[in-house]
N, C-alpha and C positions, 0 to 999 in steps of 0.2 A: 458582317452579311450586308450588301448593299438592297436596298429598295427592289431592284429587279432581280436578283437573285432569289428574293425573298417572295417575289410575286410569281418566278416561275416552279418556285417549290411546293405554294399554294396551289397555281393552276397543275403542276401533274399529281398529288391528291385528289383534286377536284375530278379531274376526268377517272379516278380509279371508284370514285363514288355515284359520279351523273354527270353528264355533258349537260343538264337544266339548271343543275345547282348551281347559286350563286353566292359566293362570297367574298365579306368583306374584312380587308389587316384592320382594325385595328393600333394604332400606334402607342404604346402606352408609355407616357412622356416622364414617369416619378424617376426614369435612371437620367435626366439632366433637366438642370437648370437651366441651362444657356437657350435665349431667346431665338440664336440665331441659328443652333443648330434644329431646331423645330423649323423656321422659317426655310433652311436651305432643303428640309424634307418637303414640306409644302411645294418648295419652287420643283421638287423632284415628281409630285403630281401626286403625294399624300395626302388623304382629303379628312381619314377621321383621325381625333385622338384622346389619347384616353387617361386619363386622370385618377387615381386610388381616394387622392386629399382630398378636401374640401379647402384649407387653404392655398394650396399653390393650386385646384384650379382655376380658383377665382385673381391669383396673379397671373396666371399664363394668360389668362382669356383675355387678362388687361392689355398683357403685355404683348397679347400676338391681334389685337380685335381689331386693326384692319383688314386681317385676313379673313376671309369666310370658312373657317375652320369648322366640323361637324365637331363639337366636345360627347363624350362620354362619359360618364361617371362609373368607376368599373369599381368603387373598395365598397367597404360597407360602411353605411347611414349612419349618422344619429340622427334620430330626429330633427335633438335644438339646431342642428345646421343645414335641414333643407331649405329653409330660408334663404340660403345663401348661392344656393344653387338652381333652384330648381324651373329658374328662368333661364339660365346659361348652357344646360346641354341638349344633345340631340334625344338621347337613351340615359337611363339611370337601368344600369344591367343587375342590381344587388337589393331589391325587393323581398324580406323574408320576414316581416313579422305584422300583424293588422296595428300595431299603433303607429307604427313607420307609414303604414299606407293613410290611418287617419291623417296623421300628417301632410303629407303628400297633398292629402286633397284640400284638407284645410289652407293651406298657402298655393294650391291654383285657384282656389277660391276668393282667396287675397289677394291673388296680382290680377285675374283675370283671363290666368288662362283656361283655354276650353279641353286641350288636350296634352295629356303627360305620357311619353310612351316609356314604359318601362317593361323589364324581365323578371321574371320570378327564379330568386338566386335558392337553387338546390343541393342540401349538402351530402351528393351520392357515395360518399364514404363513408359519411356519420364520424367524422372527425371532430372532436371538442373544441380542439383550438380556430375550427373554420364558421364560420356563420353559413346563413341560411339555411331553409325550411328542409324536414324529414323529407323524402320521395311521398311516404306515407299521410303526412301532413300539408304536402302540396294541394290535393284537389279543397281540402277547408280554407286555407289561405285564397286560393283564385277564387272562389266562390264570397266570400268575403269581399273581395273587391268589385265585384258584380254587383253585388248587391248595397254597397256603401260609399263607393268609390266611382262615382259617375264620370270623373276628368281625368283618370287611367286608363289608360291602354297598354292590355297584358301582348305582347308582340312575341312572347316567346321564353324559353330558358335559361339561366346562364348554372353553369360551375366550375369550381375551382375540386378538382381531384387531387387524391393522394397524390403527394411526389414519389414517381421510385425513377429508380437508374433508366432502365428499357422502359419507353413509353409505351412499346406491346402493350405492356404490363396495366397501362391504364385504360386500354379500350375498353375492356367492360365496360369502365365508369361511363366512357362516351357513349356507349351504346344502349346503358341502361337512361340514360338521361334521354336520349331520343326515343325511346320507348315510351316514357313518362310523357314526353311532350304530345307524340301519337295520339295517347289512353286520356290525354288533357281535351286533347282538339274533340276528339269522338263524342268524350264525356258531356261536356258544354257547349257543342255545336259553336266553335269558334274557329278561327284561321288562326294559329300560331306559327308562324310564318321562321322565328329567330332561333338558332342553337347557337350561343355563346358559350362556346366551348374552346378550349385550347393553347397556349403559352407558348413563349420562345423554343422547349422544349420538347413538347409533345404536339403542335400544332398540326402537323401533316397526320398523323394517327385521328384525329378530331375532325380533318375535314374531309377523310377518307370515312366517316362514321357519320357525316353529317351535320357539320359545322356550319354555319354560313357569318358566324363572325367570330374571329381569333385575336385575341390579345397580344399585341408581341411586343416583348421593349429589348431584353437584354440581347435577342439577335440583330436588332435593327442598330442601339446605340452603346452594346457592350456595357458589359456590370458597372455598376454604380461602383464608384470609389466612396 
């Protein structure tokens, strides 16, 4: 799929939800190690790129340092890897535990970083193989951040729902994340503008349910060999 085709599909889904909804496409770079492919995508107008592995993120940031790319970290983040990426990314999508919060705050302080934008990862499907705090525990984690990590700015929520062949079967999980975001925003009197949900298989349904960020890899790059 070309970038233009993807943008058109996102736009169609966006208008089904609301003409006021703003949706950002994050191109997931784990599907290619070829910097020329990423440069071409940038030339075509793509600005936000996401990587889910720390070492690969470091390599790609270095290879493409001449381009003003907005990097996102979208994978599970080990506390001992925080120091390698905290000053390289625009948004961390996968904050899901107090120990990670503590490390992010510690490293931000060490590097003199005043604000670190993050999303809380919520495991809406309750799958043991996936990261994320449970919906029931999300308020406690948000409260922990507000009390203990002044450098962290929680911008919203992220999820990776259970895989279903029919994307319509995933719709309830996206709706649940949106409802949780609205509930947390009201409870804590916060603006939580972002919902990172939806990937290549189900991004259109996610946007119809209010996603503001979709993480699309194989639909752009093809399956990784």
